N, C-alpha and C positions, 0 to 999 in steps of 0.2 A: 409280700408286696409284689406288684407288677408294674413295669414301666415300658413304654414304647421304645423300640430300638432307635427312634428318632429323638428321644428325650421327652421332656414334659413332666407332668405331675405324677408321682407314684400313686398307684391305686391299691388299696388294701384288699387282699383276696381272702385271707383268714385272719380273724381277730379273736383273741382270747385274753382274759385278764389273769388266768391261772395256768394255762398250758404253755409248753414250749414246743416249737416245731423247727425242723431243720431238714437239710438234704432234699429240697423239693425238685420234682420233675413234672413238667406239663406233658400230659399224654399227647400222642400224635394229632388227635383231632382238635386239640386246644380247648376241650370242654371239661377237662378234669385234671386234678393235681394229685400226684403220688408223692408222699412225704413220710417222714418219721415223726412220731409224736411221743411225748412223754406222758403216759396215761397212768395215773395213780402210782408214779414212781417207776414204771416199767416202760421200756422202749417198745413201741407198737408201729407196724407198718400200716398206714392209713391211706385212703383215697377219698377225695371230696369233689363233688360236682361243682363246677364254677357257675353253672346256671341255676341250680336249685339250692345249692349250699348244703345238700345232704352229704353227711360224712359216714364212711364205713371203715371200722377198724378190722383189718384183714387177718393179721396174725402177729405173734411176737417176733421182734427182729428189728434191724435197721439197715441203713445204706442200700435201700431198695432201688433198683433200676428196671424200668420196663424195656423189653427187647422186641424188635420187629417180629420175632418168632411167635409172639403171643405169650411170653413168659415174663415173670418177675424174678430177677436174681436178687437175693438179699443175704445179709449176714446174720448169723446167730452164734454167739460166742466167737470161736475162732474159725468157724466153717462157713462156706457159701452153700446156699440151697437155691433151687429153682422150682417154681410152681406155675402151672398154667393159669392165665389171667385173661378174662374177656374185657377189653376196654370199652365195650358198649354197655354191658350190664354192670361193669365195675365189680365183678365178683371173681373169686378164684374157684378152681375146681380141683379137688383132690388135695393131697398133702405135699409138703415140700420134699424134694428129692435132693440128696447130697450131690454137690458138684465138685467142690474143692475142699480139702481138709487143711487146716493150718494156714490161715490168712492173718497177716499181722494187723494188730490194732493196739493202740497205746493203753487204753483201758476199756472196760465193757461199755462205756458211754461214748467212746470215740468211734468215728467211722472206720470201717474196714478198708484196707488199702488195695483196691482193685478197680478195674474199669473194663467195660465191654464195648467193642465197636459194633456198628450196625451190621457189619459182615459176620459177626459172631465170634471174633477173636477176643479172648479174655486174657488180660495181664493182671498179675497180682504180686504182692510182696510176701514171701513166705515168712512165717513166724507165728507167735502166739502171745497171749497175755503174759505168760511166764517169761518169755524172751524179750519183752518190751524194754527198749532202752530206758524208759522212765523208771523201771524197776532196778536199774543198775547205776543209779546216781550215787556219787560220793560227796559228802559234805566236807568242805575245805575252808580253812582260814586263808585269807589273802591280805598280805600287809600292804602298806602304802607304796611299796616298791614293786608290787605285782607278784611277789613270791607266794606260791600256794603251798599249804601244808594240810593234808587230809586229817580229819579227826579219826579216832580209832574205831568208831562205829562202822560196822560192815556196810557195804553198798546196799541200797534198798530204793523203793519208790518214794523218794523224799520230795516234798514240796513246801512252799511258803515258809522258809526259815526265818525265825524272829529271835534275836538275842535279847535277853533281859538287860535292863539298863546297867546292872552291876557287872555284866559280862561273864556270869558264871553258869547260866542256864541257856539252853537253846530249845525253843519250841518249834516243832515241825509237824507237818501233815505226812502220814505214811499211809499209802494205799495198799491194802492187802489183796486187792483184786475182788473182794467182796464188800468193800466199803472203805471210807477214809476216816482216820482217827487222829486225834491230837496226842502227840508224844512229847515228853521233855527229856532232853539229853543233858545230864549233869556234866559239865566240862571239867569239874575237879575230880569227882569219883568215877567218871566215865561209865555211867549206868543210865538205863532208860527208866522212865516212869510213864505209864500209859494213863492219860487223863480221861478218855472217853471210851465207853464199852458198849454203846447201843448199836442198833442195826442201821443207823442213818449215816449220811456223809457229813462229817464235821470238818470245816474248812476255815481258812483265813484267821489263824491265831494272832492275837495282839496282847502285849503285856500292859498291865496297869503300871502307873508310874512308880508305885512302891514295890513293884516286882512280886507282890504277893499273890496275884491272880492272873489268869489268862482269859481273855474274852475271845469268843469264837462264834462261828455261824454253823448251825445245824440245818441241813437241807433235807426235808422230809416230803418227798413228792413235790407238790406245788407250793409248799410252805417253807419259809426260811425264818429261823428264830435266832436272835442274838442271845448268847448265854455267857455265864461266867463261872469259873471253877478255881479253887485254890491251886497254886502252881505245884504244890507237893502232893496233889491227888487226894487230900483228905477232905471230908465234908461232902455235902451234896452239891450238885450242879444247880446253879440259880438261873432262872429265865429272866432276862432283862426286858426284852420286847420282841414282838413279832415285827419282821422287816417288811415294809411295803414293797410291792413289786418293783423290780429293777434297782433295788438298793442292796448293797453288801458292805461289809466292813472294809475299811481301807487299810493301807499298809502304814498308817501313821500311828505313832505311839499315842496312848491315851493317858489322861489323868483320872483322878477319882471322881470327877463330877460330870464329865461329858465324853462322848465317843464320836470321833470324826468319821464320816462316811461319805461316799460319793454315789452319784447316779451313774447309770451306764452311758456308753458312748452315744446312744441315740439322743441323750439330752445333754451332751457336751460335758458330762462329768462334773457338775458343780458340787461344791462341798456343802454338806448339810451336817447338822449336829443333833445328837440325841442327848437330852439333858438328864440329870440324875433321877428325874421322875419318869423317865422312859417316854418322853414326849418328843415327836419328830418336829424339828424346827426348819 
């Protein structure tokens, strides 16, 4: 979107029903936009003419910034690269040249922590995916008095913790750096069970009310699918429904006949329901 500095109605610059765009930068002449796009599940640096709408995918990477020197600085994994770029033809010449090794980013899909001034000064936060604070989280119990007690599982890149209604199992997302998977921590035996083993990102676990299954979202490129699997890891993963754009599973417990969901913040997050027949309501 684009909006005047004086306010007014936002204007749509790029619209897509299936792609995600982020980290935009309008080039100095105001006629083109540099941004990162998720193309077929991969991060790509792209540029698009604001006059013709023509888009050009330049190279793999993200966090791209155009510099007055006629270069694009961008991130690939934990490193920064620079490549010559012509803002008139909107094309690069040559390949990327390493600039800085070891720039912090929380995950491979998060922006790299750096900035470059117009005078050419570069600042960055040293680090790597393996040193990410997100990969050193510790899961803890906190009682009503605020006392915290860590579970015995070693620190890892934990997210989305969900306790079963009987209080004996803990479902969590663990990011290995190559993808997110759903794991179950048995609070009694203190052992892990891995529920998902595919190459996609599996997120937002929810417990069914009987505690027998975990519902979760699989993100595959532009597509998101709501699925269900037995909490003990046995049996096949069952697909419940494809999720329409901008919907994802909520953090609300489910029962056996419906699943609560919400829309994103652009639509003020109203509650919707998926019934037992996998129809969106």
